[in-house]
C-alpha positions, 0 to 999 in steps of 0.5 A: 077072744076066747076059743073053746075047741070041740070037747076041751074044757079049757078055753084058749086065749087069742088075740090079733098082734099085727099084720105083716109089713106087706099086708099078706098076713096077720100075726096072732097069738093063741094060747100064748104062742105066736102064729102067722095066719094067711087068708087063701079064700073067703066066702060068706060062710066058708074060708080057707087059711094057712096057719103057720105052714098048715092048710085049714078050711072053716065053715061058720055054722051059726053066728050070734051076738055073743058067740060064733060056732064054726067047724075048722077041719071038721073040728067044732070051734066056739068063739066067745065075743067081746071087744077085741073081736071087732078089731080081728074082724077088721083086721081080717077083712083088710086081708081079705082084699078091701084094703089096697088104698082107702077109696079102692075096693079090691077082689079078694080072689080071682074070678069072674064078674058075674053080677054088679048089684051097686050103681055108680053115684049111689051111697053105699054103707060098709058090708053093701055088695058091690060086685059078685065074683064067681070062682071055682063054681062058688060065688063071692060077694065083694062088699063095701069096706066103707061107707060113702059114695060109689064114685066108679065101678071099674069091672064089667059083667063077664070080665075076669079079674085077678086077686087084688084087682081094683073093682071100684072107687068109694069116696 
């Protein structure tokens, strides 16, 4: 994947190397140097993360088929998409709480359940909204991590959930 940072003429190369053994972080290589990336909070267009031991805030400004434009700590960054992007997004979404077992859909943040648009027993596609959580006055959609049948929803509207709590089971 290639990155263009602000007005720099140079493109930086980046790649995902692997997730850590406990799944809490991703090891990435940017411009030939290895870094540890930990997702802290993820929303539909904004997210917070730690790169090595430094906090960063990112906001997606525009996402197209060829590139993603975003602001990271107030600095414009353009990410050129190619075949490696799919791998990066899949690993990042696994960190965001989609994992914890192939069938289980887990919360990526602590919060309160404000809406459950999905219905038990229905077919869902990867990316369908299953539960909407509210945390720190922001609403975050928790989406299906795979295609399948929504076997069980394990939370009720108004309930509080912790990070990594199982919200639903998709078979």
